[in-house]
N, C-alpha and C positions, 0 to 999 in steps of 0.2 A: 646767230637766230631762227627763231621756227620758221618751219618749213606748213604751208598751208594746202591742203590736198582735199582730195575727194575720197568720201569712205563711206562706207553700207552701216549706217545706224539704225538699232533698235530700241526706240526712246521708250516702251512701256510695255508691258506684260500684252502679247499675243495681237499689239497693233502691227500692220502692215513697216515694212523695212522702208527705209530711206535713203539715198543719197543728201550727205552733210559735206561741210567744207572742216577736215578737221586740223588742228592746229598739231605739227609736233617739233619737239623739240629738239637741237644739237642732242646728238649723244652727248652725255655724264660719262666720271672713272665709270669703267666695266660696260658702259653701254654702247648697241650696234643700232646707227639708222640704216633701215635696207628698204632699198626699192623695187618693190614687188613687181612679180612680174606674172605669178599665174598663185591662183589660191582656190582650191577644190571647196563646194559645198558638202559640208558634212553633216550628217544628223546632230551631232551637239552644239551648232550653230544654231539650228530650229530649238534645240532644249533651253538657249538660252534668252532666244527670243520667244518661249513660249513663260520663259520663266520659272523651269525647269533646276536650274543650277543653283540660282537664288536670285536675289530682288535687285542687285545693285545695279539698276536701269542709271542710265544708259550705255548702251553695251557697242561697242566697236566689232563687229561680228568679222569673221575669218582667222582661221589659223593652221590650215595644213597649206602649205604655202612655201613656194619658193625664189626667191631672186634676188640681188646684188648688195653688198654690203658701199655704201656710198661714204660712210665715214663712221670712224669710233671714236669710245671717249679714251680718260688716259686709263694707262691699268690696263689696255688689250693687247695681247699676245696672237692669241692665238686664227684672230682674220683680222684683212686688212682691207681699208677700200678695195674697190673692184674683185674680189674674193666672191664668185656662185655657192649662193648657199640654198639650204634646207633651215626650214624656220621647227625647232620642234618647244615642246613645250614642260619639258622634262632635264630642264641644263641641271647637270648635279651639283649639289655643292664639294666635296670633295672631302667633309668635314663630318656629317654625321655620322651616327653607328652602322649604317647600312655603307655607308661610300667606306669607312675605316676599316672593314670588315672585307672587303675588296667585292662588295656588290651592288655597287653604284648604281646600278638600272633599277634596287628598290630606293633613290637617296627619297629619305623625308624630311627634305630641305630645299627645292626647287628656287633656282632662281630666278628674278622679275625684272623688266625693268624699273628702275627708282622712281623715274620722272612719271609724271602723266602727261598722256593725249588729251588734248580739250577739244570740245564744242567750240567752233568762233567765239561766244559770249563767256567764256573761260571755265563754261560745264564739266565737272572731270569725267571721265570715259572709263568704263571695265573694258581692258582691249580682252575679247574671248581665247580664252586658257593662257593668260598673258601674252597675247599675241597680236591679235586684231591684223590682220592679213589682207579684210578686204578693202582693202584701202590700198591710194597710190607708193606709199611709205608708212615705215612703220618704225616703231623704236621700240627694240628688246633687248633683252641681257643678253650681253657677247656670248656669252656658253650656249644662248639659243639658238646660234648659226653654226653650222654643221657643214665647213667646205666640203664640193664635189665636185668631179669630172663637170667643167662647164660644156660638155659633149653635148649632155641630157637636153630632151626636152626640158625646163618649165614646169610644163603643164602633167608632164607624167611624175618628173621629180619629186615635185610637191608632195602626188599625195600620200610619198613616204611619214608624211610628217605625221600622219597620221594615222588615216585607216586603211592602208593597204601594211604601213609595218606593224597596227595591229592585230592583224591578221595571220600575218606572214610571220609574225614574235611571236603569237598563239600558237600556230604548231611548229615551228623549230626550235624557241628558247625555253618558252614554258611546255609544250608538252612532249620534247625530247623529239617527232618525228625523227624517224632513222630508217636504211633500206632496209628492205620488206616488211615496213610494219601496215598495216592495215589501219586507216582512218577513215573516220564519219565525220561530215561537217555539216551540221542542223543548222539552215540560214542561209542561204546563200547570197546573198548581197555584197554589197563592196568589198568587205572586211569577212564575211565566209568566202567570197573567191579571193579573197588574199591567202588566206589558211591552206587553200586548195594550193593556189599555186605555190606557197611552202612546203604543205607535204610533196609536189612532186617536186620543190628543189631538193627536198633531204633523201628522197630515191623511196618513196614509199611503193607498194606494189599494189595495193588493191587502197582506191583512194572514195568514197561513195559520196556524195552532196546529197542531202537532203531538202526540200521544200514543196511548198504550194502552188506556186507558180512554176510552170513546164519551161514559161519563158527565158527566167533566172537558170533551171536546172540544164537548158540550154548556155548558156554564158559561159557557166559551172563547166560543162565539158571541156569547154573554150581553153580553160585553165589549168586541164589536166586533171578534175571529175573520170574515172574511169568505170563508174555507174550511177546511176539517179535513182533518186526515189519521190514521186510524189507525193507527201505524209497525206491530201486530202483524202487520198483512194485508197493508201495501202497504208496500215500498221507499220511506221516505218523502225519498231525497234526489232518487228519482226523481220519483216525487208534487209535489214542488216546483219541479223543473223546468220540469215539463211545467204546472204551473200560472204559469207568468212565463216563456210563450213560449220554454220549453229552455234559459234564461239560466241559471236561481236566482235569488235572494232579495236584495237590496240590501245585510238587516242581517240577520242571523243572531242568535236569541238564545239561549243554551243554558242553560235554566232546571232545571237537573238534575246536572252535576258530574261524569258519568262519560267515560271515555275515549271508549266508543263513542258516545256522545251527541256528542262533542265534535267527533269523527270524523265524522257527520253533517252536523253544523253546517259544519263546513272545506268539503266539497265541493256543498253544496244554497245557497253563495253565489254572484255574481254574479262575473265577474271586477272588481278593482279592489273588490271588497264588504268589508265588515267580520263579523268575530262576535266576537258579544260574551259571552262567558262568566261568567255570573251564581249561575249553580248552585255550591255550596261543594264541591270532592273533598276525598276522607279523604290522611294523608298518606301512602302506599303506592299511589295511581294513577300511572300513567304516559300517555303516548301516544306511538307515533312517526310520524310522516310526511314524506315523500319531501321534500329540503331541495328538489329543485327543484318541486315545484309551490309552495310556500311561496314562490318568488320567481316563480315563473310566472304565478301566480295574483293579486298584487301585494295593493291593498288592506291591511288593517291584522287584528289578531288583537287582541282585546283582555281586562282583566280590568274585572270593573266592582264597587267596593267601598262596600256601602251605595247602589250608584245613584250612585252619586259627586255625592252631595248634599250643598249649603249648609243645611243647616236653619234657619237664617235668612231663607234667600232661599226656598225650594222649600216647607216647609212652611205659611205663610203663603196662599202662591197656591194650593196643591192644595187646602187647607180652602174657599179663595175658590170654587172651580170645584167643588166637588162644593158648596156652598151654590147655586151659579150651576143647578144638575142638569144640568152637563159630563162630572164624574165621579166614578161610581156606586160609592160606599168602602162605602154600605150593603149591594152584593152582596157581600162580600167576608164578611159576618158573617153565617155558618152557624147559629149558636147562642150562647144569652148562656148561662153558665153559674156558679154559685158557685164559691167558694177550694176548697171538698172536693170539687170534682168536676174540678180537675187532670189526675189522673193518669187516670181515664176520656178527658178530653178527647185525653191524647196516643196511646191504643189508636186514637181514632177517625182521626187526625192519619197514624197509621202504615197506618193501614186505608184511607185516599184516602175516608171518606167527608165529608172536610167541607172547603173551602176556609180557613176560619179559624172555631173557637170561642173566645170573648169575654169574660175571667171580667168580670162587676159586682159594685164592689165596694159 
């Protein structure tokens, strides 16, 4: 029997979101029905509302979530009703060329639920990143559910479903930060601060936070930055070099996604160092770098997709670190709100007033 719940819907490009009645089917083969407990307000949800992802309106927003499995469909064995899970938007297929080569974090054929959630009038909804978790219940592919320790706060654990995992993974998985490294992070929002937290977890000796907002730089110190640079006042490339003995950082994480900051990251790394792009650019953006510099500096220029994470491997480990007090996920939660406050939370996010607003259901 279908379930009628409340959910946050974006009906058209740029229009304010509204709470509407959502019809959620019972799970079919390979699917899971999840009672959502918390969902972070991520910039990607705003991109959906603005038509920056695609034009498949109406959207059921929300994707950075944790909750409890209520029911599963035929053939589901990895999760069961009652399991506390973090939702992910890259449920690996196990069969594509990346999976078969033992690199499932690059899976090219990830799974989503086959059935559609709808509005009360039958209009099919496009769930954000295949999840749609600004709702009391949502329907996902069972592979999008990762079971973790239920002792974790849902508001904190859910953030691993997107932004915090993207930043942590950019440092640890993509950048390969290890003990003794020097790391610079350009852009200290939620993703950038998570990269800083990841660098600290990995044992980096020096972690340099770069931003134009002193308030964000102070937040960055709380997550492990040893030094801060206000790039509105100081040339960040020169500052990073000065802080690293004139050499540049071993790993530079660009967490904004703009050509000018990517160029800063390129020149702020040491010879044979690594640049990691985890900030998401827009389709019109281009960069121009002297090819001789690309060759002469060596090292790696990498993009980080979802922190190159494997949810089944990374989510339980990171939740355990959180419960041990070694990873401050609670520090990313600036406020908890209701479903009816999502539109206001978008404004706070755009103004840089919060790291994460989290909807509690």
